[in-house]
N, C-alpha and C positions, 0 to 999 in steps of 0.2 A: 295899433297901431306901434312901435316901439321906430323912436329916431334913430337913424345910425346902425340900425341891423338891416342886414339884406340875407334874405332867404333865398338856398338856392336849392330848385327839386329836378335832382336827374332822371329820366325816364330812360328806359330803352337799354343797349347793348351797353361792355364796360368801355367800349371806343368811345361812345358819348360822354362816359362818367370822367374820362380825362380834360375833354373839353371842359367839365364842370368844373373839374379841378383844380386847371389853368385859371378858370375865369376867377374863383376863390383867391388865387395868388393874388392877382391883381386885382382885387378888390381889398385887401388884407392890406396891401403897399399903399393904399388910398385913406387908410385909415379907418373905414370900415368893419363893425365888427360881421362873419359872415356864418352862417347858419346852416350845415345841407342835410338837406331832407329830416326837418325837424316834421314832430306828430302835429304842432301846431302853429303853421306860420303866422308870423305876426310885424312881418318887417316893413320899416319904411318902402321898402322895393323886394317886391318876392319874383323870383325868376326862375321858371320853367323849361329846362332845358329838353325838348319834345323829341319823340321816335315818330318816324313815317317810314318803319319797315314794312309790317305788314298791316291787317285791316284792328286785328284786338292791339298793337301798339296805339295805333292811330287812333283809337275808339277811346282809348285807357288815358292817352296824351288831351284829347279834347273834352273830357270828363275834368280832366283835374285845372283844363282852365277856366271852365264853367265852374265849379266846385268854388275858386277861388275868385273868379268874379262876381260870386255871389258875399264874399266874405269882404270882396272891395266895398261891395254898396251898403255892408251894414260897418262901414269901415273900422274893421279887423285888421287888415293891412292896407298898403300904400300905396303905389304904383306896382300896375303887375304887366311883366315883360316877356315875352315870349323869342324864345330860338330855338337852335338845332334843326334834325331833320326836315320835321312835319312842315314846321314853315319856312323851311328855304323851300318844301317844292309846293305849296300850298298857299303860299305869302299872300295874295288877293281875295282869294277863297276866303280865308279866314279873319282877313281885316273886317270885311262884310258882315260874318258871320258870328264873331265872338268882339262884338263893341268893347264890351271891358278892358280888353285887354290892352295897354295905353302904348307900349313901343314890341315892334317885331322885328326880330334877328334874325339869319340863317344860320345855314352852319359855318359860314368861313366870317362874318363879318360883324361876328358879337362885340369886338373889340372895339365897333361905337357905342357902346352902351356902360363902356369903361369911361372912355372919352367925354364923354355927357356928364358923368359927375362930378361932384366938387370935390378938391381935396381937402381931407380931413385929418392929416398930418400936415405936418411942417419938414419931415424926413424924405428925401427922396430917394427910392432904391431903383438901380437898372435891374431889370428882369430878365434874363435869355427867353428863346421864344419857349421853348418844354417845361420852364419850367411852373412847380404848381402846386400844391397843399395837398397832402394825400389822404384820402378819406378813405381807406384802405386801413385794414391795420399797420401799421409803422414797420413789418416785416416785411411784407406782402406791398410788390404793386405790377400793376398794368404797364406793360412798355410798348405805344401803341408806335410800329415802324415803317407803315405808309398808309395810306389814305387813297379813296376812289376805287377801281375796278375796270379793268377793259374785258372782262370774261363777256359780261351783256348777255345772258342768261334768261331765254323768255321769261319766265315767272320774276326775274328778282329787277325792284324799283332801283336798288343801292347806287348805279350808275347815275341813273336819271338824278339823286340825289346828290353822289357827292363827286361827280368827275367824273375822269381820268385818273387810272393809277401811278399815283403819285409816291415816291420812294423818300425818306428821310438817308440822309446820308449818312454814312456808319461813322464816321469821326463824332457826329454832333451825336450819334443815337451812345456814344462808348461815353463821352463826358454825361448825359444824361444821367447812365448807369453809374459810372463813379460816384457823381453828386449824390445819387440816393443811396448808393453803399454808406459813405461818406455819413449820413441821416439814420442806418438802421438795418436798410432794408433784404435782408437776403433771398427772399424769393423772387423772380421776375415773370410775368408772366405774360408772353410776347405776343403781341395781336399784330393782327390787319384784316382785312376785306380777302386779301388772295397774299398769304404769304409767299406763295409758290412764284411770284411775278417778282420777290421784292428785287431791288438792284437794277432790273432789266434800262426800264427808261432811264437811269442814273450813269450807270455803267456799260450796260450792253449786253449783260450777262448775268445769269443768275449770283446772287452774290448772299443769297439769306444761312448757305453752310460757312461762308470766311467771315461774314457778321458774328453770327451766336459760335464759333470757333473762339473769335477772341473775346468775345462776354466773356464767356467760358475761364477763360484766363485772367481776369480780375479779382484778385484776393476779397475775398468778402460773400463772390456771389456762391450764393451754396444750394438753388434751383432754378434753369430756368425752363420754362414748358411752351411749349407752341401751338398756337393756337390759327384755326382756320386756314387751312394748306387747301389750294385745287388740286384734282386729281389728273389735272391736262398736265402737260409738260413740271411733272413734279422734282425738285431739285434732289435724286437721288442723292447724293455726296452728303445732304443733311444727315442722311443716316450713319453715315460712318463717323462723325463730329458727335454723333452721339452714343456710339461706340469708344469714341478718345475721350470722352469727359463724362466724369461721376455726375459732376451736376449738370448736365445737358438731363432732362426726365426725357427715361425711357416710355415718352407719352408724344402721343401727335393725335391732336383735333381736325380732320377733315370730313367736311360735309362731301357722300358722294350723292346723295337725291334719291338714285334708283339703277336698277340694275339692268332693265331691260330695253334693252336696244329702240325700239320704239319708241319709248318712252322717254332716251336718252336724246333720240333726235330730236325731238321737237320740242325737247327743252333747252335745246342747243350747248350740250355739255361738251361737245368737242370728243368725245369719249366714249369707248364702247366698254360694251359688257365684259366681254373677254378682256381687253387691256384692265378694267379698272380689278378683275380676280386677280392678275397679273402684278397688279401695281401693289395688290396689299401681302402676294404671295412674297414678291420682293423684300416688305418691308419685314416681315416674319423671318425671311431668312437673315437678316443681314443684322436684325437687333432681336434674341429670340424673344427675350422679355419686355418688349414694347408693348403696350397698350394703346387699342386704338382706339377712340370717340370719334363718332359719324352722327352726323343726321340725314333722314332720310322723309322722305313728302309721296302722301297718297291722295288719289281723286285728282293727279292732274290730268288737262283735257286731254282724251282719248285712251285712258287705263284704263283697259276693259279686266276683267273677272281675271285670266289665261296673264297677261303682265304685274297682277299685283298678285297671284299665286309665286309668280315669278322669284319678287320680292321677299316672299317669306319664307320661298326655299334659299335665293342668297343669305338672309339672315340665320336661317336653321343650318348652313355649310359654314357661314363667316365666324359666326359667335361673337358676337362686338364685345367687348369689355366694356363700355357704354356707347349710351345709343339715344339719340330724342327722336322726333320723328312730329310733325303736323302735316294738316291736310290743307291743300291748293286753296286758295285764296286770291281771286283776280286784282292784280292789280293798275289801277291806269296809267294807261301808256308803255306799260312794256309789251313787246313782241307775242306776247300768247293771248295778253287783251286784246290786241290789236288784230289778230289773227286765226285765232282758236278760240270757240264756242265752251266754255264754260259746264259742257253737259254731262258732269257726273252730279247727280243731287244731292245737297249737304250731308241729308241723315246716311247717306251709304258711305260721304267720305270718310263718317264719323265711325262709322263700323268695321271701316277697314284699317283706321287708326287705330282704335280701342282691340282688334285683333293684333294685329303689330307689335303694341306695346305690350300684351300680356303676352305674345311671346318673347319678346327682351324680356321681361320680368324672369319669365322662370330660364330663361339664360345665362341672367344676372345671377339668378339665387343661387346655380349650380356652380359658377366660377366663383361665387361670392365662398361657398361652404370647400370651393378647394384652395383656398387661401388661409385656411385655419390652420394655424402651425407653424407657418408662416415668419421670417423674419422680415422688419420692416423701419426702415428709414422716416422719421416721422419730423415735420414741423408744428408746434403748437400753437394753436391759432384765440384757442381762449382758455380761461376756469371757469366750468360749469359745474357751482356744488362744490363735490371734492376729486371731480372727474376733469381729465385734459381732454379739449376737443381740438385731434391732430387730420393732419392729411400727409399724405404717400407722396412718391415723386408723380405717382400713377394718378393723383386726383386735384384734380382743378376747384380754385375754391366757390363757393356757391352750387355749383352742378353736378359736381362727384360725391364719394364717399367720406365720409366721416369712421375717426378713428377715435374710440372712447378710449382712454387709461386710466385707470385709476394707481392710486395708492404713491403718486408719482407729485415730486418737489419742482418739476420743468418750472417756467415759465413760459406765458407767450414770448415765440422770437426763438426759444429753444429748439434744439434738434437731438434730439431722442432716438433710442434704439428700443423697440418695442418686436414683442410676439403674439398675434394674434389665436387668439381663447376663441374665438366667439364671433359667427358672422349673423349677420340680420340683412333681411332683404336690400338695404341701401345703406349700411354702416354696418360699422366694426365691432367689437371689442378687444384691447388689447392690454397684454401688461407691458409696464417698462422692463428691459434688461439691468 
């Protein structure tokens, strides 16, 4: 155990990561040495920012707490602290089940941990609420523009954890953007649980198009990428913003979940299959080179073989550029858990998931081959041996394609032009122009 050291371990999504970055910034301002996701935790304090989204994520967070509890018993670490979504939702149960954890905080009261610590520095620094220390590469940052969700889909526990949708003010987001640009950030991955609803609670109308329009005008912003839109009540004006600005990526992450009307109704998605198809057609008509990433679900209660085949046909027809999928898992206190029987066996869910992902892999392989010979604008993420690992406007960090560029002197954060010379199942080889 090392005195004056605090280890932060982030579980789950990029929204969680931003909370960890805010925590790190405040701990460093108090004079502590902070390490993010260390291979070997050894701090005076170890803080786990937990995830409580689905069963696998909850299990992973619990396993992490238990393994750190074992380290604590061997005096390899000091006090063990939990915060985040899982402890927000299951605080009392977790306190009883994992007594090795010394302090518990939820998703919104974690500043209490900071207040409990002694100051290790005489220098006092006033921090704005959004200030943080990036854990991503210095040229790239996630930018959270709202918290919570009002949609209450039948399967989703997010509103139970994060509460109602709450937008951040436009001016505050622009201030943070300018600050990050001054520190060298060029790429902004804009995230929210529901981008489509941004601004309605604060301003009475959709404000995502205005926000992105104004962000794009900030000098030094090279890429703006949009994550987690909702298909119902989608602000189509954002497509005009994409066309107007070169630095607004022709990319949209929008979770569709399904296409069958009976399944969509049971999911409480507030949209029909026909409306979904019309929305996708409008996106592609307005922004012909847009690449759409979506997430689909199999095995939702009541999904018949016929409805699963309808989903497969939808994927064949739409040929999504990027797609993820997962099998339904019943989450406590959700509408589906209270009202629907989880009546599809786990092995059948897995079978459907495997079929769906195999289909998407075949589509992706063809679409990747179609990219060979095309010019792309890339941002360099890292140098790996003699190659530059890059991404295009159509590729979000960690989940999308990498482009391996040889014979280049570019540095991380540089933006280069290249031509794709070879396509692989999940990556590309390219040459700098």
